[in-house]
mmCIF file as Biopython writes it, N, C-alpha, C and O atoms, coordinates in Angstrom:
data_model
#
loop_
_atom_site.group_PDB
_atom_site.id
_atom_site.type_symbol
_atom_site.label_atom_id
_atom_site.label_alt_id
_atom_site.label_comp_id
_atom_site.label_asym_id
_atom_site.label_entity_id
_atom_site.label_seq_id
_atom_site.pdbx_PDB_ins_code
_atom_site.Cartn_x
_atom_site.Cartn_y
_atom_site.Cartn_z
_atom_site.occupancy
_atom_site.B_iso_or_equiv
_atom_site.auth_seq_id
_atom_site.auth_asym_id
_atom_site.pdbx_PDB_model_num
ATOM 1   N N  . UNK A ? 1  ? 42.684  61.315 65.824  1.0 0.0 1  A 1 
ATOM 2   C CA . UNK A ? 1  ? 41.632  60.759 64.992  1.0 0.0 1  A 1 
ATOM 3   C C  . UNK A ? 1  ? 41.987  59.325 64.581  1.0 0.0 1  A 1 
ATOM 4   O O  . UNK A ? 1  ? 41.143  58.429 64.585  1.0 0.0 1  A 1 
ATOM 5   N N  . UNK A ? 2  ? 43.244  59.143 64.231  1.0 0.0 2  A 1 
ATOM 6   C CA . UNK A ? 2  ? 43.691  57.810 63.806  1.0 0.0 2  A 1 
ATOM 7   C C  . UNK A ? 2  ? 43.616  56.841 64.980  1.0 0.0 2  A 1 
ATOM 8   O O  . UNK A ? 2  ? 43.227  55.684 64.822  1.0 0.0 2  A 1 
ATOM 9   N N  . UNK A ? 3  ? 43.996  57.331 66.167  1.0 0.0 3  A 1 
ATOM 10  C CA . UNK A ? 3  ? 43.944  56.446 67.342  1.0 0.0 3  A 1 
ATOM 11  C C  . UNK A ? 3  ? 42.513  56.038 67.652  1.0 0.0 3  A 1 
ATOM 12  O O  . UNK A ? 3  ? 42.275  54.912 68.088  1.0 0.0 3  A 1 
ATOM 13  N N  . UNK A ? 4  ? 41.570  56.920 67.437  1.0 0.0 4  A 1 
ATOM 14  C CA . UNK A ? 4  ? 40.164  56.593 67.649  1.0 0.0 4  A 1 
ATOM 15  C C  . UNK A ? 4  ? 39.711  55.490 66.697  1.0 0.0 4  A 1 
ATOM 16  O O  . UNK A ? 4  ? 39.038  54.546 67.110  1.0 0.0 4  A 1 
ATOM 17  N N  . UNK A ? 5  ? 40.075  55.607 65.443  1.0 0.0 5  A 1 
ATOM 18  C CA . UNK A ? 5  ? 39.708  54.602 64.443  1.0 0.0 5  A 1 
ATOM 19  C C  . UNK A ? 5  ? 40.386  53.271 64.750  1.0 0.0 5  A 1 
ATOM 20  O O  . UNK A ? 5  ? 39.749  52.221 64.664  1.0 0.0 5  A 1 
ATOM 21  N N  . UNK A ? 6  ? 41.671  53.300 65.109  1.0 0.0 6  A 1 
ATOM 22  C CA . UNK A ? 6  ? 42.400  52.074 65.435  1.0 0.0 6  A 1 
ATOM 23  C C  . UNK A ? 6  ? 41.800  51.407 66.672  1.0 0.0 6  A 1 
ATOM 24  O O  . UNK A ? 6  ? 41.646  50.187 66.714  1.0 0.0 6  A 1 
ATOM 25  N N  . UNK A ? 7  ? 41.464  52.216 67.679  1.0 0.0 7  A 1 
ATOM 26  C CA . UNK A ? 7  ? 40.845  51.669 68.900  1.0 0.0 7  A 1 
ATOM 27  C C  . UNK A ? 7  ? 39.509  51.010 68.570  1.0 0.0 7  A 1 
ATOM 28  O O  . UNK A ? 7  ? 39.205  49.935 69.088  1.0 0.0 7  A 1 
ATOM 29  N N  . UNK A ? 8  ? 38.722  51.634 67.727  1.0 0.0 8  A 1 
ATOM 30  C CA . UNK A ? 8  ? 37.431  51.072 67.329  1.0 0.0 8  A 1 
ATOM 31  C C  . UNK A ? 8  ? 37.613  49.749 66.600  1.0 0.0 8  A 1 
ATOM 32  O O  . UNK A ? 8  ? 36.900  48.785 66.879  1.0 0.0 8  A 1 
ATOM 33  N N  . UNK A ? 9  ? 38.565  49.692 65.665  1.0 0.0 9  A 1 
ATOM 34  C CA . UNK A ? 9  ? 38.818  48.472 64.896  1.0 0.0 9  A 1 
ATOM 35  C C  . UNK A ? 9  ? 39.304  47.353 65.821  1.0 0.0 9  A 1 
ATOM 36  O O  . UNK A ? 9  ? 38.840  46.218 65.721  1.0 0.0 9  A 1 
ATOM 37  N N  . UNK A ? 10 ? 40.228  47.672 66.710  1.0 0.0 10 A 1 
ATOM 38  C CA . UNK A ? 10 ? 40.735  46.657 67.651  1.0 0.0 10 A 1 
ATOM 39  C C  . UNK A ? 10 ? 39.615  46.150 68.552  1.0 0.0 10 A 1 
ATOM 40  O O  . UNK A ? 10 ? 39.516  44.949 68.803  1.0 0.0 10 A 1 
ATOM 41  N N  . UNK A ? 11 ? 38.787  47.043 69.029  1.0 0.0 11 A 1 
ATOM 42  C CA . UNK A ? 11 ? 37.658  46.635 69.866  1.0 0.0 11 A 1 
ATOM 43  C C  . UNK A ? 11 ? 36.687  45.741 69.118  1.0 0.0 11 A 1 
ATOM 44  O O  . UNK A ? 11 ? 36.164  44.774 69.672  1.0 0.0 11 A 1 
ATOM 45  N N  . UNK A ? 12 ? 36.452  46.065 67.870  1.0 0.0 12 A 1 
ATOM 46  C CA . UNK A ? 12 ? 35.555  45.255 67.043  1.0 0.0 12 A 1 
ATOM 47  C C  . UNK A ? 12 ? 36.112  43.846 66.850  1.0 0.0 12 A 1 
ATOM 48  O O  . UNK A ? 12 ? 35.388  42.860 66.984  1.0 0.0 12 A 1 
ATOM 49  N N  . UNK A ? 13 ? 37.406  43.761 66.533  1.0 0.0 13 A 1 
ATOM 50  C CA . UNK A ? 13 ? 38.042  42.458 66.309  1.0 0.0 13 A 1 
ATOM 51  C C  . UNK A ? 13 ? 38.041  41.638 67.597  1.0 0.0 13 A 1 
ATOM 52  O O  . UNK A ? 13 ? 37.743  40.444 67.566  1.0 0.0 13 A 1 
ATOM 53  N N  . UNK A ? 14 ? 38.367  42.256 68.717  1.0 0.0 14 A 1 
ATOM 54  C CA . UNK A ? 14 ? 38.360  41.555 70.004  1.0 0.0 14 A 1 
ATOM 55  C C  . UNK A ? 14 ? 36.946  41.084 70.334  1.0 0.0 14 A 1 
ATOM 56  O O  . UNK A ? 14 ? 36.769  39.972 70.832  1.0 0.0 14 A 1 
ATOM 57  N N  . UNK A ? 15 ? 35.958  41.897 70.071  1.0 0.0 15 A 1 
ATOM 58  C CA . UNK A ? 15 ? 34.572  41.507 70.315  1.0 0.0 15 A 1 
ATOM 59  C C  . UNK A ? 15 ? 34.174  40.290 69.503  1.0 0.0 15 A 1 
ATOM 60  O O  . UNK A ? 15 ? 33.500  39.391 70.006  1.0 0.0 15 A 1 
ATOM 61  N N  . UNK A ? 16 ? 34.587  40.262 68.261  1.0 0.0 16 A 1 
ATOM 62  C CA . UNK A ? 16 ? 34.285  39.099 67.408  1.0 0.0 16 A 1 
ATOM 63  C C  . UNK A ? 16 ? 34.964  37.846 67.947  1.0 0.0 16 A 1 
ATOM 64  O O  . UNK A ? 16 ? 34.349  36.782 68.001  1.0 0.0 16 A 1 
ATOM 65  N N  . UNK A ? 17 ? 36.218  37.963 68.343  1.0 0.0 17 A 1 
ATOM 66  C CA . UNK A ? 17 ? 36.946  36.799 68.868  1.0 0.0 17 A 1 
ATOM 67  C C  . UNK A ? 17 ? 36.339  36.284 70.164  1.0 0.0 17 A 1 
ATOM 68  O O  . UNK A ? 17 ? 36.203  35.074 70.344  1.0 0.0 17 A 1 
ATOM 69  N N  . UNK A ? 18 ? 35.978  37.174 71.058  1.0 0.0 18 A 1 
ATOM 70  C CA . UNK A ? 18 ? 35.356  36.766 72.324  1.0 0.0 18 A 1 
ATOM 71  C C  . UNK A ? 18 ? 34.001  36.129 72.055  1.0 0.0 18 A 1 
ATOM 72  O O  . UNK A ? 18 ? 33.658  35.116 72.664  1.0 0.0 18 A 1 
ATOM 73  N N  . UNK A ? 19 ? 33.249  36.701 71.170  1.0 0.0 19 A 1 
ATOM 74  C CA . UNK A ? 19 ? 31.940  36.138 70.832  1.0 0.0 19 A 1 
ATOM 75  C C  . UNK A ? 19 ? 32.058  34.749 70.225  1.0 0.0 19 A 1 
ATOM 76  O O  . UNK A ? 19 ? 31.245  33.868 70.502  1.0 0.0 19 A 1 
ATOM 77  N N  . UNK A ? 20 ? 33.074  34.564 69.399  1.0 0.0 20 A 1 
ATOM 78  C CA . UNK A ? 20 ? 33.279  33.252 68.778  1.0 0.0 20 A 1 
ATOM 79  C C  . UNK A ? 20 ? 33.656  32.207 69.818  1.0 0.0 20 A 1 
ATOM 80  O O  . UNK A ? 20 ? 33.221  31.058 69.734  1.0 0.0 20 A 1 
ATOM 81  N N  . UNK A ? 21 ? 34.459  32.598 70.793  1.0 0.0 21 A 1 
ATOM 82  C CA . UNK A ? 21 ? 34.857  31.662 71.844  1.0 0.0 21 A 1 
ATOM 83  C C  . UNK A ? 21 ? 33.678  31.298 72.747  1.0 0.0 21 A 1 
ATOM 84  O O  . UNK A ? 21 ? 33.603  30.176 73.246  1.0 0.0 21 A 1 
ATOM 85  N N  . UNK A ? 22 ? 32.785  32.216 72.952  1.0 0.0 22 A 1 
ATOM 86  C CA . UNK A ? 22 ? 31.665  31.972 73.855  1.0 0.0 22 A 1 
ATOM 87  C C  . UNK A ? 22 ? 30.424  31.457 73.137  1.0 0.0 22 A 1 
ATOM 88  O O  . UNK A ? 22 ? 29.376  31.294 73.763  1.0 0.0 22 A 1 
ATOM 89  N N  . UNK A ? 23 ? 30.521  31.206 71.865  1.0 0.0 23 A 1 
ATOM 90  C CA . UNK A ? 23 ? 29.360  30.767 71.087  1.0 0.0 23 A 1 
ATOM 91  C C  . UNK A ? 23 ? 28.792  29.456 71.613  1.0 0.0 23 A 1 
ATOM 92  O O  . UNK A ? 23 ? 27.573  29.305 71.693  1.0 0.0 23 A 1 
ATOM 93  N N  . UNK A ? 24 ? 29.642  28.515 71.968  1.0 0.0 24 A 1 
ATOM 94  C CA . UNK A ? 24 ? 29.150  27.224 72.464  1.0 0.0 24 A 1 
ATOM 95  C C  . UNK A ? 24 ? 28.447  27.395 73.800  1.0 0.0 24 A 1 
ATOM 96  O O  . UNK A ? 24 ? 27.439  26.738 74.060  1.0 0.0 24 A 1 
ATOM 97  N N  . UNK A ? 25 ? 28.972  28.276 74.653  1.0 0.0 25 A 1 
ATOM 98  C CA . UNK A ? 25 ? 28.328  28.529 75.946  1.0 0.0 25 A 1 
ATOM 99  C C  . UNK A ? 25 ? 26.959  29.170 75.752  1.0 0.0 25 A 1 
ATOM 100 O O  . UNK A ? 25 ? 25.996  28.826 76.437  1.0 0.0 25 A 1 
ATOM 101 N N  . UNK A ? 26 ? 26.888  30.091 74.825  1.0 0.0 26 A 1 
ATOM 102 C CA . UNK A ? 26 ? 25.620  30.762 74.550  1.0 0.0 26 A 1 
ATOM 103 C C  . UNK A ? 26 ? 24.613  29.779 73.967  1.0 0.0 26 A 1 
ATOM 104 O O  . UNK A ? 26 ? 23.441  29.798 74.343  1.0 0.0 26 A 1 
ATOM 105 N N  . UNK A ? 27 ? 25.054  28.927 73.058  1.0 0.0 27 A 1 
ATOM 106 C CA . UNK A ? 27 ? 24.159  27.929 72.478  1.0 0.0 27 A 1 
ATOM 107 C C  . UNK A ? 27 ? 23.624  26.988 73.550  1.0 0.0 27 A 1 
ATOM 108 O O  . UNK A ? 27 ? 22.440  26.652 73.550  1.0 0.0 27 A 1 
ATOM 109 N N  . UNK A ? 28 ? 24.493  26.562 74.465  1.0 0.0 28 A 1 
ATOM 110 C CA . UNK A ? 28 ? 24.084  25.679 75.545  1.0 0.0 28 A 1 
ATOM 111 C C  . UNK A ? 28 ? 23.076  26.373 76.461  1.0 0.0 28 A 1 
ATOM 112 O O  . UNK A ? 28 ? 22.103  25.758 76.900  1.0 0.0 28 A 1 
ATOM 113 N N  . UNK A ? 29 ? 23.308  27.640 76.745  1.0 0.0 29 A 1 
ATOM 114 C CA . UNK A ? 29 ? 22.389  28.398 77.586  1.0 0.0 29 A 1 
ATOM 115 C C  . UNK A ? 29 ? 21.024  28.550 76.916  1.0 0.0 29 A 1 
ATOM 116 O O  . UNK A ? 29 ? 19.989  28.476 77.577  1.0 0.0 29 A 1 
ATOM 117 N N  . UNK A ? 30 ? 21.032  28.761 75.608  1.0 0.0 30 A 1 
ATOM 118 C CA . UNK A ? 30 ? 19.765  28.894 74.874  1.0 0.0 30 A 1 
ATOM 119 C C  . UNK A ? 30 ? 19.010  27.569 74.885  1.0 0.0 30 A 1 
ATOM 120 O O  . UNK A ? 30 ? 17.789  27.558 75.039  1.0 0.0 30 A 1 
ATOM 121 N N  . UNK A ? 31 ? 19.720  26.454 74.723  1.0 0.0 31 A 1 
ATOM 122 C CA . UNK A ? 31 ? 19.067  25.138 74.761  1.0 0.0 31 A 1 
ATOM 123 C C  . UNK A ? 31 ? 18.454  24.882 76.135  1.0 0.0 31 A 1 
ATOM 124 O O  . UNK A ? 31 ? 17.333  24.383 76.232  1.0 0.0 31 A 1 
ATOM 125 N N  . UNK A ? 32 ? 19.182  25.219 77.195  1.0 0.0 32 A 1 
ATOM 126 C CA . UNK A ? 32 ? 18.659  25.042 78.547  1.0 0.0 32 A 1 
ATOM 127 C C  . UNK A ? 32 ? 17.415  25.898 78.772  1.0 0.0 32 A 1 
ATOM 128 O O  . UNK A ? 32 ? 16.437  25.446 79.366  1.0 0.0 32 A 1 
ATOM 129 N N  . UNK A ? 33 ? 17.465  27.125 78.295  1.0 0.0 33 A 1 
ATOM 130 C CA . UNK A ? 33 ? 16.324  28.011 78.455  1.0 0.0 33 A 1 
ATOM 131 C C  . UNK A ? 33 ? 15.115  27.484 77.686  1.0 0.0 33 A 1 
ATOM 132 O O  . UNK A ? 33 ? 13.984  27.595 78.160  1.0 0.0 33 A 1 
ATOM 133 N N  . UNK A ? 34 ? 15.344  26.918 76.513  1.0 0.0 34 A 1 
ATOM 134 C CA . UNK A ? 34 ? 14.249  26.357 75.722  1.0 0.0 34 A 1 
ATOM 135 C C  . UNK A ? 34 ? 13.618  25.165 76.433  1.0 0.0 34 A 1 
ATOM 136 O O  . UNK A ? 34 ? 12.395  25.023 76.453  1.0 0.0 34 A 1 
ATOM 137 N N  . UNK A ? 35 ? 14.458  24.308 77.018  1.0 0.0 35 A 1 
ATOM 138 C CA . UNK A ? 35 ? 13.938  23.153 77.759  1.0 0.0 35 A 1 
ATOM 139 C C  . UNK A ? 35 ? 13.128  23.601 78.972  1.0 0.0 35 A 1 
ATOM 140 O O  . UNK A ? 35 ? 12.061  23.051 79.246  1.0 0.0 35 A 1 
ATOM 141 N N  . UNK A ? 36 ? 13.627  24.589 79.693  1.0 0.0 36 A 1 
ATOM 142 C CA . UNK A ? 36 ? 12.891  25.100 80.847  1.0 0.0 36 A 1 
ATOM 143 C C  . UNK A ? 36 ? 11.561  25.721 80.437  1.0 0.0 36 A 1 
ATOM 144 O O  . UNK A ? 36 ? 10.559  25.578 81.137  1.0 0.0 36 A 1 
ATOM 145 N N  . UNK A ? 37 ? 11.556  26.406 79.308  1.0 0.0 37 A 1 
ATOM 146 C CA . UNK A ? 37 ? 10.324  27.011 78.807  1.0 0.0 37 A 1 
ATOM 147 C C  . UNK A ? 37 ? 9.282   25.947 78.480  1.0 0.0 37 A 1 
ATOM 148 O O  . UNK A ? 37 ? 8.110   26.085 78.828  1.0 0.0 37 A 1 
ATOM 149 N N  . UNK A ? 38 ? 9.722   24.885 77.806  1.0 0.0 38 A 1 
ATOM 150 C CA . UNK A ? 38 ? 8.797   23.805 77.451  1.0 0.0 38 A 1 
ATOM 151 C C  . UNK A ? 38 ? 8.249   23.129 78.705  1.0 0.0 38 A 1 
ATOM 152 O O  . UNK A ? 38 ? 7.059   22.820 78.769  1.0 0.0 38 A 1 
ATOM 153 N N  . UNK A ? 39 ? 9.099   22.898 79.698  1.0 0.0 39 A 1 
ATOM 154 C CA . UNK A ? 39 ? 8.650   22.280 80.951  1.0 0.0 39 A 1 
ATOM 155 C C  . UNK A ? 39 ? 7.649   23.188 81.663  1.0 0.0 39 A 1 
ATOM 156 O O  . UNK A ? 39 ? 6.656   22.717 82.218  1.0 0.0 39 A 1 
ATOM 157 N N  . UNK A ? 40 ? 7.917   24.474 81.641  1.0 0.0 40 A 1 
ATOM 158 C CA . UNK A ? 40 ? 6.997   25.420 82.279  1.0 0.0 40 A 1 
ATOM 159 C C  . UNK A ? 40 ? 5.652   25.444 81.559  1.0 0.0 40 A 1 
ATOM 160 O O  . UNK A ? 40 ? 4.609   25.528 82.207  1.0 0.0 40 A 1 
ATOM 161 N N  . UNK A ? 41 ? 5.662   25.371 80.237  1.0 0.0 41 A 1 
ATOM 162 C CA . UNK A ? 41 ? 4.409   25.370 79.485  1.0 0.0 41 A 1 
ATOM 163 C C  . UNK A ? 41 ? 3.575   24.129 79.798  1.0 0.0 41 A 1 
ATOM 164 O O  . UNK A ? 41 ? 2.353   24.215 79.912  1.0 0.0 41 A 1 
ATOM 165 N N  . UNK A ? 42 ? 4.230   22.978 79.937  1.0 0.0 42 A 1 
ATOM 166 C CA . UNK A ? 42 ? 3.515   21.746 80.283  1.0 0.0 42 A 1 
ATOM 167 C C  . UNK A ? 42 ? 2.896   21.873 81.669  1.0 0.0 42 A 1 
ATOM 168 O O  . UNK A ? 42 ? 1.751   21.475 81.885  1.0 0.0 42 A 1 
ATOM 169 N N  . UNK A ? 43 ? 3.656   22.425 82.602  1.0 0.0 43 A 1 
ATOM 170 C CA . UNK A ? 43 ? 3.162   22.570 83.961  1.0 0.0 43 A 1 
ATOM 171 C C  . UNK A ? 43 ? 1.990   23.544 84.012  1.0 0.0 43 A 1 
ATOM 172 O O  . UNK A ? 43 ? 1.030   23.322 84.750  1.0 0.0 43 A 1 
ATOM 173 N N  . UNK A ? 44 ? 2.061   24.606 83.243  1.0 0.0 44 A 1 
ATOM 174 C CA . UNK A ? 44 ? 0.964   25.566 83.192  1.0 0.0 44 A 1 
ATOM 175 C C  . UNK A ? 44 ? -0.280  24.910 82.614  1.0 0.0 44 A 1 
ATOM 176 O O  . UNK A ? 44 ? -1.385  25.149 83.102  1.0 0.0 44 A 1 
ATOM 177 N N  . UNK A ? 45 ? -0.119  24.089 81.586  1.0 0.0 45 A 1 
ATOM 178 C CA . UNK A ? 45 ? -1.257  23.403 80.982  1.0 0.0 45 A 1 
ATOM 179 C C  . UNK A ? 45 ? -1.908  22.454 81.995  1.0 0.0 45 A 1 
ATOM 180 O O  . UNK A ? 45 ? -3.133  22.362 82.068  1.0 0.0 45 A 1 
ATOM 181 N N  . UNK A ? 46 ? -1.077  21.748 82.778  1.0 0.0 46 A 1 
ATOM 182 C CA . UNK A ? 46 ? -1.620  20.852 83.792  1.0 0.0 46 A 1 
ATOM 183 C C  . UNK A ? 46 ? -2.393  21.634 84.850  1.0 0.0 46 A 1 
ATOM 184 O O  . UNK A ? 46 ? -3.475  21.214 85.261  1.0 0.0 46 A 1 
ATOM 185 N N  . UNK A ? 47 ? -1.859  22.749 85.287  1.0 0.0 47 A 1 
ATOM 186 C CA . UNK A ? 47 ? -2.535  23.551 86.298  1.0 0.0 47 A 1 
ATOM 187 C C  . UNK A ? 47 ? -3.848  24.119 85.776  1.0 0.0 47 A 1 
ATOM 188 O O  . UNK A ? 47 ? -4.833  24.193 86.510  1.0 0.0 47 A 1 
ATOM 189 N N  . UNK A ? 48 ? -3.862  24.521 84.506  1.0 0.0 48 A 1 
ATOM 190 C CA . UNK A ? 48 ? -5.101  25.025 83.918  1.0 0.0 48 A 1 
ATOM 191 C C  . UNK A ? 48 ? -6.142  23.919 83.828  1.0 0.0 48 A 1 
ATOM 192 O O  . UNK A ? 48 ? -7.328  24.161 84.051  1.0 0.0 48 A 1 
ATOM 193 N N  . UNK A ? 49 ? -5.702  22.700 83.499  1.0 0.0 49 A 1 
ATOM 194 C CA . UNK A ? 49 ? -6.637  21.574 83.409  1.0 0.0 49 A 1 
ATOM 195 C C  . UNK A ? 49 ? -7.230  21.273 84.784  1.0 0.0 49 A 1 
ATOM 196 O O  . UNK A ? 49 ? -8.419  20.974 84.895  1.0 0.0 49 A 1 
ATOM 197 N N  . UNK A ? 50 ? -6.422  21.347 85.810  1.0 0.0 50 A 1 
ATOM 198 C CA . UNK A ? 50 ? -6.927  21.111 87.168  1.0 0.0 50 A 1 
ATOM 199 C C  . UNK A ? 50 ? -7.883  22.214 87.592  1.0 0.0 50 A 1 
ATOM 200 O O  . UNK A ? 50 ? -8.872  21.953 88.276  1.0 0.0 50 A 1 
ATOM 201 N N  . UNK A ? 51 ? -7.597  23.428 87.194  1.0 0.0 51 A 1 
ATOM 202 C CA . UNK A ? 51 ? -8.419  24.568 87.586  1.0 0.0 51 A 1 
ATOM 203 C C  . UNK A ? 51 ? -9.771  24.552 86.884  1.0 0.0 51 A 1 
ATOM 204 O O  . UNK A ? 51 ? -10.737 25.104 87.411  1.0 0.0 51 A 1 
ATOM 205 N N  . UNK A ? 52 ? -9.863  23.938 85.718  1.0 0.0 52 A 1 
ATOM 206 C CA . UNK A ? 52 ? -11.117 23.928 84.970  1.0 0.0 52 A 1 
ATOM 207 C C  . UNK A ? 52 ? -12.130 22.946 85.532  1.0 0.0 52 A 1 
ATOM 208 O O  . UNK A ? 52 ? -13.313 23.023 85.200  1.0 0.0 52 A 1 
ATOM 209 N N  . UNK A ? 53 ? -11.679 22.013 86.388  1.0 0.0 53 A 1 
ATOM 210 C CA . UNK A ? 53 ? -12.614 21.069 86.969  1.0 0.0 53 A 1 
ATOM 211 C C  . UNK A ? 53 ? -13.584 21.831 87.863  1.0 0.0 53 A 1 
ATOM 212 O O  . UNK A ? 53 ? -13.160 22.664 88.665  1.0 0.0 53 A 1 
ATOM 213 N N  . UNK A ? 54 ? -14.892 21.555 87.734  1.0 0.0 54 A 1 
ATOM 214 C CA . UNK A ? 54 ? -15.852 22.307 88.533  1.0 0.0 54 A 1 
ATOM 215 C C  . UNK A ? 54 ? -15.710 21.962 90.018  1.0 0.0 54 A 1 
ATOM 216 O O  . UNK A ? 54 ? -15.612 20.796 90.400  1.0 0.0 54 A 1 
ATOM 217 N N  . UNK A ? 55 ? -15.702 22.969 90.807  1.0 0.0 55 A 1 
ATOM 218 C CA . UNK A ? 55 ? -15.598 22.773 92.249  1.0 0.0 55 A 1 
ATOM 219 C C  . UNK A ? 55 ? -17.000 22.583 92.811  1.0 0.0 55 A 1 
ATOM 220 O O  . UNK A ? 55 ? -17.972 23.139 92.299  1.0 0.0 55 A 1 
ATOM 221 N N  . UNK A ? 56 ? -17.088 21.796 93.863  1.0 0.0 56 A 1 
ATOM 222 C CA . UNK A ? 56 ? -18.383 21.590 94.495  1.0 0.0 56 A 1 
ATOM 223 C C  . UNK A ? 56 ? -18.781 22.872 95.205  1.0 0.0 56 A 1 
ATOM 224 O O  . UNK A ? 56 ? -18.018 23.455 95.974  1.0 0.0 56 A 1 
ATOM 225 N N  . UNK A ? 57 ? -20.006 23.285 94.916  1.0 0.0 57 A 1 
ATOM 226 C CA . UNK A ? 57 ? -20.482 24.512 95.534  1.0 0.0 57 A 1 
ATOM 227 C C  . UNK A ? 57 ? -21.251 24.165 96.798  1.0 0.0 57 A 1 
ATOM 228 O O  . UNK A ? 57 ? -22.004 23.192 96.834  1.0 0.0 57 A 1 
ATOM 229 N N  . UNK A ? 58 ? -21.059 24.951 97.810  1.0 0.0 58 A 1 
ATOM 230 C CA . UNK A ? 58 ? -21.797 24.764 99.050  1.0 0.0 58 A 1 
ATOM 231 C C  . UNK A ? 58 ? -23.198 25.315 98.850  1.0 0.0 58 A 1 
ATOM 232 O O  . UNK A ? 58 ? -23.376 26.333 98.181  1.0 0.0 58 A 1 
ATOM 233 N N  . UNK A ? 59 ? -24.196 24.652 99.425  1.0 0.0 59 A 1 
ATOM 234 C CA . UNK A ? 59 ? -25.549 25.198 99.286  1.0 0.0 59 A 1 
ATOM 235 C C  . UNK A ? 59 ? -25.631 26.554 99.974  1.0 0.0 59 A 1 
ATOM 236 O O  . UNK A ? 59 ? -24.991 26.802 100.997 1.0 0.0 59 A 1 
ATOM 237 N N  . UNK A ? 60 ? -26.425 27.404 99.388  1.0 0.0 60 A 1 
ATOM 238 C CA . UNK A ? 60 ? -26.554 28.750 99.925  1.0 0.0 60 A 1 
ATOM 239 C C  . UNK A ? 60 ? -27.171 28.683 101.316 1.0 0.0 60 A 1 
ATOM 240 O O  . UNK A ? 60 ? -28.137 27.954 101.546 1.0 0.0 60 A 1 
ATOM 241 N N  . UNK A ? 61 ? -26.614 29.434 102.219 1.0 0.0 61 A 1 
ATOM 242 C CA . UNK A ? 61 ? -27.123 29.462 103.592 1.0 0.0 61 A 1 
ATOM 243 C C  . UNK A ? 61 ? -28.464 30.178 103.604 1.0 0.0 61 A 1 
ATOM 244 O O  . UNK A ? 61 ? -28.641 31.214 102.963 1.0 0.0 61 A 1 
ATOM 245 N N  . UNK A ? 62 ? -29.406 29.603 104.349 1.0 0.0 62 A 1 
ATOM 246 C CA . UNK A ? 62 ? -30.724 30.219 104.436 1.0 0.0 62 A 1 
ATOM 247 C C  . UNK A ? 62 ? -30.635 31.442 105.329 1.0 0.0 62 A 1 
ATOM 248 O O  . UNK A ? 62 ? -29.963 31.442 106.360 1.0 0.0 62 A 1 
ATOM 249 N N  . UNK A ? 63 ? -31.326 32.472 104.906 1.0 0.0 63 A 1 
ATOM 250 C CA . UNK A ? 63 ? -31.322 33.698 105.694 1.0 0.0 63 A 1 
ATOM 251 C C  . UNK A ? 63 ? -32.266 33.542 106.877 1.0 0.0 63 A 1 
ATOM 252 O O  . UNK A ? 63 ? -33.378 33.033 106.744 1.0 0.0 63 A 1 
ATOM 253 N N  . UNK A ? 64 ? -31.807 33.983 108.011 1.0 0.0 64 A 1 
ATOM 254 C CA . UNK A ? 64 ? -32.655 33.926 109.209 1.0 0.0 64 A 1 
ATOM 255 C C  . UNK A ? 64 ? -33.664 35.059 109.128 1.0 0.0 64 A 1 
ATOM 256 O O  . UNK A ? 64 ? -33.316 36.176 108.746 1.0 0.0 64 A 1 
ATOM 257 N N  . UNK A ? 65 ? -34.914 34.778 109.486 1.0 0.0 65 A 1 
ATOM 258 C CA . UNK A ? 65 ? -35.905 35.856 109.434 1.0 0.0 65 A 1 
ATOM 259 C C  . UNK A ? 65 ? -35.581 36.919 110.492 1.0 0.0 65 A 1 
ATOM 260 O O  . UNK A ? 65 ? -35.196 36.612 111.621 1.0 0.0 65 A 1 
ATOM 261 N N  . UNK A ? 66 ? -35.748 38.147 110.090 1.0 0.0 66 A 1 
ATOM 262 C CA . UNK A ? 66 ? -35.469 39.260 110.983 1.0 0.0 66 A 1 
ATOM 263 C C  . UNK A ? 66 ? -36.707 39.491 111.835 1.0 0.0 66 A 1 
ATOM 264 O O  . UNK A ? 66 ? -37.817 39.606 111.315 1.0 0.0 66 A 1 
ATOM 265 N N  . UNK A ? 67 ? -36.511 39.559 113.141 1.0 0.0 67 A 1 
ATOM 266 C CA . UNK A ? 67 ? -37.645 39.786 114.055 1.0 0.0 67 A 1 
ATOM 267 C C  . UNK A ? 67 ? -38.112 41.224 113.889 1.0 0.0 67 A 1 
ATOM 268 O O  . UNK A ? 67 ? -37.327 42.171 113.944 1.0 0.0 67 A 1 
ATOM 269 N N  . UNK A ? 68 ? -39.404 41.351 113.688 1.0 0.0 68 A 1 
ATOM 270 C CA . UNK A ? 68 ? -39.962 42.692 113.506 1.0 0.0 68 A 1 
ATOM 271 C C  . UNK A ? 68 ? -40.169 43.338 114.858 1.0 0.0 68 A 1 
ATOM 272 O O  . UNK A ? 68 ? -40.616 42.703 115.813 1.0 0.0 68 A 1 
ATOM 273 N N  . UNK A ? 69 ? -39.838 44.597 114.917 1.0 0.0 69 A 1 
ATOM 274 C CA . UNK A ? 69 ? -40.018 45.345 116.162 1.0 0.0 69 A 1 
ATOM 275 C C  . UNK A ? 69 ? -41.483 45.838 116.197 1.0 0.0 69 A 1 
ATOM 276 O O  . UNK A ? 69 ? -42.045 46.223 115.172 1.0 0.0 69 A 1 
ATOM 277 N N  . UNK A ? 70 ? -42.065 45.816 117.366 1.0 0.0 70 A 1 
ATOM 278 C CA . UNK A ? 70 ? -43.459 46.313 117.451 1.0 0.0 70 A 1 
ATOM 279 C C  . UNK A ? 70 ? -43.509 47.811 117.129 1.0 0.0 70 A 1 
ATOM 280 O O  . UNK A ? 70 ? -42.610 48.572 117.488 1.0 0.0 70 A 1 
ATOM 281 N N  . UNK A ? 71 ? -44.560 48.200 116.458 1.0 0.0 71 A 1 
ATOM 282 C CA . UNK A ? 71 ? -44.708 49.589 116.054 1.0 0.0 71 A 1 
ATOM 283 C C  . UNK A ? 71 ? -45.343 50.382 117.187 1.0 0.0 71 A 1 
ATOM 284 O O  . UNK A ? 71 ? -46.402 50.022 117.701 1.0 0.0 71 A 1 
ATOM 285 N N  . UNK A ? 72 ? -44.692 51.441 117.557 1.0 0.0 72 A 1 
ATOM 286 C CA . UNK A ? 72 ? -45.194 52.292 118.660 1.0 0.0 72 A 1 
ATOM 287 C C  . UNK A ? 72 ? -45.791 53.545 118.049 1.0 0.0 72 A 1 
ATOM 288 O O  . UNK A ? 72 ? -45.154 54.233 117.252 1.0 0.0 72 A 1 
ATOM 289 N N  . UNK A ? 73 ? -47.046 53.831 118.444 1.0 0.0 73 A 1 
ATOM 290 C CA . UNK A ? 73 ? -47.724 55.042 117.930 1.0 0.0 73 A 1 
ATOM 291 C C  . UNK A ? 73 ? -47.718 56.139 118.929 1.0 0.0 73 A 1 
ATOM 292 O O  . UNK A ? 73 ? -48.242 57.220 118.663 1.0 0.0 73 A 1 
#
């Protein structure tokens, strides 16, 4: 039981130390992700603006008259 508690405490302390050492790396990664997100949002806004421009519609094709078959009695 004591070894379980000691193992848990040691693991907790090691986790805190590793997290503290990697804090700068994590902060840098978060900043990079934020910059990429902002760039993506700008690009999406540009694409939406381009998509909203009305496209030229082709005139509707005229239907060809269907030849009537002679009625046989």
